Residue, then its C-alpha position, 0 to 999 in steps of 0.5 A: m453487527t456480527e463479523r462474517d467469515i466470507m465477505n464481499i468487496d465492500e466489506a473487505a475494503e472496510l476491513l482493510g480501511v481503504s476505499i473500494k477504488t484502492f482495494n480494486k487496484v490492489l486486488h488486480n495488481e497484487d496476489m491477494p487471497a480471493r475467489k471470484i464466484g459468478r460476478e462477485w469477488k469473495f474474501s475470507r476475513r482470516a485470509l485477508i488478515d493473514w495476507v496483510g500480516n505477512g507482507r513486508s514493507r521492504d518488499f514493496y519498496k524493492d518492487s517500486g524501483d526505489t534504488r536509494d541505499e537504506d543506510t544513507n541519510d541523503v535528506e536531513l530535516t531541520p526543526r519545524a518551521r513556524n508553519g509546521e513543515g520540516i525544511r529539507t536541507a540536503q545538498t544532493e537530494k535525490p528524487r523519490a521513486r513513486r510509490t505506484a511505480g510499476w502499477q498499471i490501471e486497466d480500462 
């Protein structure tokens, strides 16, 4: 199978390794490079690869509202327990911000 330069939504989601549902959420909430032609979205393979490559995880966490100081070690994991799970031992563990904070799903 040859790689196409212009892809539909199914092919673009497969390229990024995510479900169509997840891809649609990102398409509608991020500044993803795309064009809508008629009823269909079209994506450039190169533009999507560049878009992913130019992203920074730090920007994502900044936008999520996570205000924890990156330099503090507020949670310590002990060696794995018998069930393979780490055990949280911090005395003042702060709740984590949701990764999807600020996302809106339109009906």
